[in-house]
N, C-alpha and C positions, 0 to 999 in steps of 0.2 A: 237131413243131409245124407247124401249117398256118396260113399267112397268107392269109386271104380278103380280097382287096383290090378295092375298087370302082374301075374304070378312069377314071371321069369325075371323080374327086375329087382328082387330083394326089397322091393317096395319101401314101406315106411319104417323109420327107426323107432325104437322103443322110446316112450316119452313119459313113463310113469314118474320120473323124478325131475321133471323140468321145473326150473324156477319160474314162477309166473311173472310175465313181463307185459302188463296191460298196455304200456306205452307203445311197444312194438306191434301189438295186436291192432291198436288204433291206427298206427302208421300204415300197416298193410291194408286195413279196411278202407282207409282213405285212398290208397294208391290203386285199388282194384277198379276204380272208375275208368282207368286207362286200359286199352287192350293188352298192353305188355307191362309187366312189373319185373324189374331187374334188381336182385339183391347181390351186390358186388362187394366183397370184402375178403381179406386174407383168411387163411385157415384159423379156426378157433373163434370166430366171431358169432357163432350160433345161428348161421343162416338157415340151415335145415330145421333146427329146433324152433326157430321163430315161425317158419311157415307152418310147421306141424301144430304148434299151439294156436295159431290163427285159425287153421282148419277146424280144430276141435271146439272153438268158441264162437264160430259164426253160425248163422241161422240155417234153416233147412231149404233155402231157396236154390242152392247150388249143388251141382255134382262135381266131384273132384276126381281127377285121374293123376296118378303119381308115377313118374318114370325116373328111375335112378340111372343116369347116364354113365356112372362109373362101372356099371356091370353090363358088358356086352354092348359096345357102342357102334357096331357096324350098321350101315343104313337099313338093311332089311330087318335086323332085330329091332331097330328103333321104330320102324313102321309097325312091326308086329306088336310091340309094347303099346304103342298108341292105340291100335285097333282093339287089343285086349282090354285096355283101360277104359275104353268107351263101351264095353259090354259086348263086343263082338267076338268072333272066333277066327278072325282072319278071312271070313267069307262075307261078301257083300250081299245082303238079302235082296236088295233091289235088282241087281243085275246078275247075280249068280257067279260073278268072277271073284276069285280069291285075290285079296289085296296083295298078298305076298307074291302072287304071280305077275303082278304089274310092275313096270319100272318104278323105282322109289319116288320119283317126282309125281308120276300119275297117281300113285298110292296116297301121297300126301294130299293131292287135290281131291281125291275121293273122300279122305277123312275130313277135309274142310267142308265138303258138301254134306257129310253126315252131321257135322257140328251145326250146320245151318238149319237142319231139320230135326235137331235133337229135342226141341221143345222146352228145355230147361237151361238155365244159365250153367255153363260148363267152364271149369277152371282146370287147365292142364299144367301140372307142375313138373318142370324139367330140372332135376336136381343134379348139380355137378357138371355144368356145361363146359367148364375148363378141361374136363377129361375127355370130351368128345373129339373124334377125328374130323377131318375136313369134310368127309362125305356126310356125316351127321349134321355138321354146322350148316352145310348147304341146304339140307332139308329143314332145319330149324328156321333159317332165313325165309325159306319159301312159306313155311307155316305162319310165321308171325306177320308177314306182309300181306297175307290173304285171309286173316281171321274175319269171320262173319260177326255181325252184331250179336251180343250176348255171350260170346266166347272170349276167354282170357287165357293168357299164358304167363306163368310165373317162373322166372329163371333164377337159379342160384349159381354163382361162379366166383372163383377166387381171383380171376383176372378179367380185364375188359374183353368181353366176347366180340369176335369180329362179325357182327351181324348188322352193321350199319347203324350204330347207336346215334351218331349225329343226325342222320337222315330221319330216324324215328323221332328224335327230339323236335325236329322242324315240323313234323306232322302232328306234334302233340299226342303221340301214340304211346309214349313210354313214361313210366314213373320209376325213378331210381332211388334205391335205398342203399346207403353205403356205410362205411365204418363209423362215420360220425353219428349215424342213427343207431347202429347196433351196439356200440360200445356201452359198457355199464357206466351209469352215473354213480355218485357216492351212495345214494339211497339204495340202488340195486346191488352195489358191491357190499353194502352193510347187510342187506338181506341174505346174500350168499354166504358171507363169512361168519356172521353172527348166528343167523337162524338155521341155514342149511348145514353149515359145518360146525356150529356150536363153539366158535372161538370167542373168548372173552377179551376183546381188544377195544380200545377207545376209538372214538370217531375220527380224531386227528390222524391216528395211525392208518385207518381205513382210507381217509382222504389222501394221505401221502402215497400209499401203495397204488391207489387208483390212478393218481396223477402220473406216477413213474411208469406204470404199465399202460397208461393211456386208455384205461377202461377195457382192456382186452379181456373178454370173458374167459377164454381158455387159460390165459396166464393167471388171472385171479383165482380160478379154480385150482390150478396146480400149486401155486404158492400157498394157498389156503390149506390144501391137504398136507403139504409139507410142514406148515406151521402147527398143525394139530399134534404132531409127534415131537415138536421142539420143546425144550425146557422153558423158553421164553417166547411164546407165539408172537408177541408184539415186536420183539427184536428181529425175529425171523422175517416178518413181513417188511420191516423197515430196510432190510438188506436186499430185498428181492429186486432183481433187474434182469437185463438180457443175458447175464452170465449165470443165472440161477440154474442148478443142475437139471431140474425138471423141465424148465423152459428150454434149455439147451437140447435135451433129449427130444422134446416135442417138435421143435423147429427142425432138428436134424432129420427126424423121421417123416414129418409132414410137408416141409418146404423143399428141402434139397432134392428129394426124388422127383419133384415135379419140374425141375429145370435141367437143361442140358449141361454137359460137363464143362463146356467153354464158359457158360455164364456162371457156373459154380466157381470156377477158378478165378474169374474176373471179380466176383463179389468178395472173395477172400483176399485177392491181391489188393483191392482198393479199400478194404475195411478200415485202414488207419485214417482215411480222408474224411473230413467232415462233410464236404460236398464235392460233387463230381462234375468235371467238364472234360471235353475231348482233349484239349491241350494239356491240362494238368494230369489226367490219367495216363496219357502217352508218355509224358516226361517222368512220372513217378514209377510206372510199371514197365515201360518199354514194350508194351503189347501193341501189335499191329491192328487188332480188331476192336479197338476201343469204341469207335463210332457205332459199329453194329450192335455191340452189347448195350450201350446206352440207349439206343433206339428200342431195344427189347425191354429194357427196364421201364421205359416211359408208360407202358401199359399196365404196370403193377399198381394196385391200389395202395401199396406200402411205400410209394415214392411221391415226391412233390417236385414240380418243375418251377423254377423261379428265374426271372429275367432281371439283370442288373446292368449297370454301365459297362461291366467287364465281360458281358456275354450271358449265355444261358447256363444254368447250373441245375443239377439233379441232386436232391437230398433223399436219403433213405429214412424211413421211420426210426426214431431214436432207439426203440426197443430192438428192431432188426439190426441196426448199426452196432449196438452194444454186443449183441450175440455174435455177429460176424467178427467183430474185433477180438472178442474172447477166443473164438475159433481160430482166427489167424495167429494170435499170440501162442496158442497151444500147439498149432501144427507147423508154423514156419516163423519162429520169433526173429531170426536173422533177417528175413525178407521184410518184416514189419519195420525194423529199424532202417533198412535201406530205402523203403518207400517214404518214410517220414523225412529222411535226410533229403531225398530228391524233391519232395513236395515243398519243404521249407525253402530250398534254394530257388525253385521255380516261382513260388509266391513272392519271394523277395525281389526277383527280377521283374515281376509284373505288378509291383506296387501293392501287393496284398500283404502288408507288413504284419497285421494282426494275426493272420493265419500262419504266416511264416514263423512268428514267435511261438504260436501254439504247437506247431509240428516239431520245432526244434526242442521245445520243452518236453513234449511227450516222448520224443525219441531219445531222451537222455544224452544229447549231443552237446556237451559244454563248449567245445571249440566253435561249433556252428552257432550256438546261442551267443557266445561272446562276439563272433563276427557280425551277427545281426545287430547287436546292441551298439557295437562300435560304429557301424555304418549308418544305422537308422534310428538310434535311440532318441535323438532329439526330435525326429519326425514322429515317432511313436508317442512322445509326450504331447506333441501338437494335436494328435488325433485322440487324445483323452485316454490312452491305454496305461494309466498310472498303476493300477493294481497289477496288471500282467507284468509290467516292467519291474516293479518292486520284487515280485515273486521270482522273476527270471534272474535278476542280479543276485538275490539271496541264495539261489540254487547253484551258482557258479562256485567251483572250488577255489581255495585261497591262492593256489599257484597261478590262476589266470587273472585274478583281480589285483594281486599284489603289484604287478607292473602296469596296472591300468586304473589309477584312482579316479579318472574321469567318470567311470561307471558309477562310482559312489555319488558324484555330483548329479548325474541323471536321477539317481534314486532319491537324493535329497529334494530335487525339484518335484518329483512325483509325490513325495511325502508332503511337501508344502501344498500342492494342489488338493491332496486328500485331507488337509487340516490335521495331519498327524505330527504334532510338534516333537514328540520323543524320537520318532523314526528320523525326522529331518535332522535333529541335532546329532543323532548317532552317525548318520551317513556323512554329514558335514565334517565331523571329527575324523572320519576315515579319509575323506577327500583331502584334508589338510596335511596328510602325511604322504606326500607324493613319492618319496624315495628318490631313486636315480632316474631323472627324466631329462631329455634334451631341453635347451633353453626355451625354444618356441612352445613346446607343450607345457612347460612349467608356467610360462607367462599366460597362455590361454587358460590354464587351470585357475590361476589367480584372478583373471578377468571373470571367469565363470562364477567363482566364489563371491566376488564383489557384486555381480549382478543378482545372484541368488539372495544375498543378504539384503540388497536393496528391495527386491521383491517381497521379502519377508517383512521388512519395515513398512512397505507400502500396504501390504495386506493388513497390518496392524493399525493403519491410519496415520503413521508417522511420516508424513510427506516430506517435511523438512529434513529429517534424518536420512531418508532414502536419497534425497537430492545430494546431500553432503557426501554420502557413500559413493556416489557416481562421479563426483567432481573431477577426480584424477584418472578417470577411465579412458583408455585409448580406444578410439572408434575405428581404427584401421588394422585389424589383426591380419596375420598371414593366413594363407589357405592351409587347412589341415594337411599334414603330411600323410602319405599312404599308411594305412593301418591305425591311424589315430582315431580316437572316439569323437564322433560329432556331438558337440554339446553347445550350450548357450555362450560359452566363452569364445568360440570361434566366430560368432555371428555379429559382425559389425552393424548391419541393419537392425538387428534386434536390440542391440544396446542403444542405438539412436532412438528407436521407437520408445524404449523404456524411459530414456531421459526426457523425450518430448512429452510423454504422458505425465511424468512427475512434474515437469515444469508447468504444464497446463493445469494440473490440479493444485499446484502451489500458488496460482494466481488469485485464488479466492473464489467467492460465489460466482455462479455463472447465470443465475436467473435474472429476469427483467427487474424484479423487485428486490433482488439481492438477499434473499433469505434462505436459499438452499446451500448447504455445505456440501460441495462436490465430493469431498473425501468420504462422506458417509452416504453418498447416493450411489447405489449399485447401477441405476440406470445411466447416470452421468458417466460413471467409470466405464460402463459398457460402450457408450458412444465414443468416449475418448480412445478406448482401445481400438475401435473400428476406424476412427479417423486417422490413427497413426499406423494402420496397416495390419494390426493383429486381429484379423476377422474371427479366428477360432476362439480367442479369449473373449471377444465381444459377444459371440454367440453363447458361450457358456454363461457369461454374466447376465446377458439379456433374458435368457429363459429362466434364470433363478430369481428374477424380480417377482415379488408377491403379486398375484393377480386379483387380490381382494379389494382393490381400490375402486370404489363405485364412481363412475364418471359423473353421475348426477349429483354427487355430494362433494365434488372437489372444492376445497375451501378457497383456493387462490390460484393465480396464474402460475405460481411456482410449481404446485403439484401438477397442474396441467402440462407445463413444460416438461416436467420430469417424465410424465407418462408418454408424451410425444417422443421424447428421446428413446424411451424403451421400445415403443412400437416401431419407430423408424429404424432403429438399430437392428431389430429383428428382420424388418423388411429388407434392409440393405444387406443383411447376411443371408439372403435367399431363403427367408422363412415366410412361407405363405400365411401362416397364422398371424405373424407380426404385421403383414400387409393388411390383412383383414382388420386387425385391431386399429391400425392407423386410419383406415377408412371410417370405422365406427367412431373413433375419436373426432375426426373432422366433422362427421354428421352431427355429433352431440354438441360440438362447440358452435355450430352455425347459428347466427342470430344473437350470440351473446356479446358481452362487452368487448372481448378480444376477438372479434370476427376475423381479423386478418390471420390469426393462427389456424382457423378452420380452412381458409383458402390456401394457406401455405402448406398445411398437411396434405390437402387433396392434391395440390400440384406436385409435391414431392413424391407422393405415392404413385401418381400417374407417371412421373419420370422414372421411377423404379420399374414399373411394369414395362415401359418402353425399353429401358436398358436391358432387361432380361431377354427381350425379343430382338435386341440389337437394332432397334429402330432409332438411330441417333438423331435424326431430325425431330422426331417426336420427343426425345429427351430434352433437346435444346428448347423446343417450344414450351414444354412443361416448366422448365427452369425459368424461362422468361416470365411465365405466369406467376411463378413464385416470387420473382423480383418485384413484380407489380404489387403483389400482396404486401411485401415488406415496405414498399414505397408509401402505402396507405397507413402504415402503423405510426402512431405518435411517438413511441419509444421502443423500438425493437430490441435494444440492448445488445446482448451477445448472440441473439438468434442468427444473424447472418453468418457469424463465424461457426456456430454450431451446425446449422442446417445446410446452408446454401454453398458456402465456399468449398467444402469437401466434394460435393457433387460436381460443381463446375470444374474443379481441378481434375477430377477423374475423367470428365468428358474431354477436356482439352488434351490430356495425355493421350487418350485413345484417338482423337481426331488427328493430332499431330503425328501419330505413329503410323497412320494408315490402317489401324485396326478396324475403324468404322467401315472400311471398304470390304472387309472379309465377308464372304457369303456364308449362309447357314451350312452348306456342305463343307466348306473349308473349315469352319469351326468344328464340325463333327470330326473331321480328319484330325484336327489338332487334339481333340479330346482322346481319340483313339491312340495317337502317338504318345500321349502323356502317360499311358499305362504300359509303355514299353512293348507295344505290338510291332511286328514287322510290317513292311509295306504289303506283303501278300496277305497277312492276317487282317490288316485294315481293309483291303479290297474285298475279302470274303465277308467281313462283318457288314460292310456297306453295300454289298451286292454290285460292285463295279469291277472293272478290270484293273490290274496293276498299272497299266499305262495311264489310265484315267487318274489314278492316285498320284502318279509321277507328275502329270500336268498340273494338278491342283497344288502339289507341293511347291512347284516353281512359282506359282502365283502367291502362295503364302509367304515364301521367302522374300519375294519382291515387295509385298505390302508391308511386311514387318521389318524390312531392312536387315535381314540376316542371311547367312550363307549355309548353315547346317541345321540338321534336325534338332540337335541339342540347344542351339541358340534360339530356334523358334519356340521350343517349349519354355525355355527360361524367359524369353521376352513375353510370351503369352501369360505366364504366371505373374510377371511384373505388372502387366496391364489388367490383371484380374479376369482375363478371358476364360481361364479354366476354373474359375469359381462360379461361373454361371451354370445353373441347373440345365441339363439337356432337355 
């Protein structure tokens, strides 16, 4: 091996104490089959050390030239470094012209020609491409796009270099090595901390700190050095994170100087936010340059871009986020609280209730937190945010909860869902002491207590007692007054669904052969919950059914029917896995004694697929097939009530309402409106003009028989249109 090194470029770093990483050496050796190899990762991931170790362990077939672009990155110095690295003097022996006397582009072309006639495999290593100016980047692009056979370029960069990476991918000309490849695994972290640094710590501690630092090599080295001087090295490692003093100092010195002032202030301003979007950042910070800064961040390897129904979001690496948050709290604590307050209110307006609750809790804003719980507590329960809601209520001061005992009712319902009997009883006791409340709120609280007690009895399998508890319950409560906490006591439809479920379960067994006790069947309870409109509860129950029942060993029709209930409930709750299970069940039952169940399951699953695609004629055709399957059954028993009637009822409601006439574009607009977006925001999201949205809205109102946006959303929810996955 020959190392051709340019003397003016500070060349190679010292490597006497490198931790051996054979995994990375193998990765680089496999990648060198491509003309270009790009190592792209943030500071401290060991890019330079990885290349150097690979150079020293490979065979003698190659020549290497090393150019450090962090030292003198002007185009002419870059050309000179390349020429010196290839063993020249800046003079071209073939033509007698000095390379440095030529225009930079012509000089690069001459270097490419020299590589073509070099006679040995040559690897040119350009270290620190992120530090190069635009002139050097132009020459690098020219070099990598005209490499001859047998020549390779290895680039290291902290950010995505603007050298046409997508185009090079399409040519199959580039191999990329990123943070996922360079981060330490637990074995490598153990070798660093135990062998290199001599720390006596257990493997669980090493695994924990590796997970929290995401295998970041520089971070593990820093916290390991700090732990050597600590009284308890293990405890020191377990506390390590983005706010560790040594990590803070490293990132402050290595990351901040590489970005401009505007992006620095943007990162600190938005540090309290878990994820970033243009609208949220504008509302939380008031900055006018949000879109430009987010575009700049998208090229960082320390960021991830995700797409959801609410738009596109940018997430920072957790370690970087923790560091920026600690920096923001240290330098501008009052602005952190302001950003959290604005973010919580924006998220609440845009139906991002979980994040709103998080920001209000982080910001230590008890009044804002109480406002969120009063207006959206019942909805948060429906979304399964039981733990967060309990923590939020317990963090509120007594002066806020004393006049609002309904908050304790919400907490009791969350404790019931978490199977925490002690907490449920404690919160119920507090809710039963309402103090001075208006009559309407006192009555709603009493209704809520009765419903919660009925749910508790139902959860314990005492169906008859639950029914008795609801006998005197009024189904027509008044609307909550302004400022009152939303809870299950205000919900007339919810009370009716609960009573219907209890009445259904109290009727006795529902299987064909009469041997399944529905009170003890989670699958049946899930189906009943779905049948009576509580799709969220149905989904929770359906996915909790044990999946260890082997279809080939089902002992009777009863177990088959129960499994069908489970699979179809999951399918009807927009669960793709449940739809697949229903199809497999139908295929397994084909040809058996109860063949009609196989046909029925196949038809109902097909109806569900058609429903999700809003092909209502296909839904009706599949349901007619299901009716024919039932007509051939000797004794279908309760199956029509369980399977077919709910589907037909849903279909008739939709067809009678005109919902079946809604186009896919109109449904998209409905979903956008449901997250409280403005007409202009909907137009931008769907890439149409505001006037087009206005035209579609008139058609939606006409088909649904409503006059306002709020009425359209309410009607769509009643018809289940907003439950359909986009």
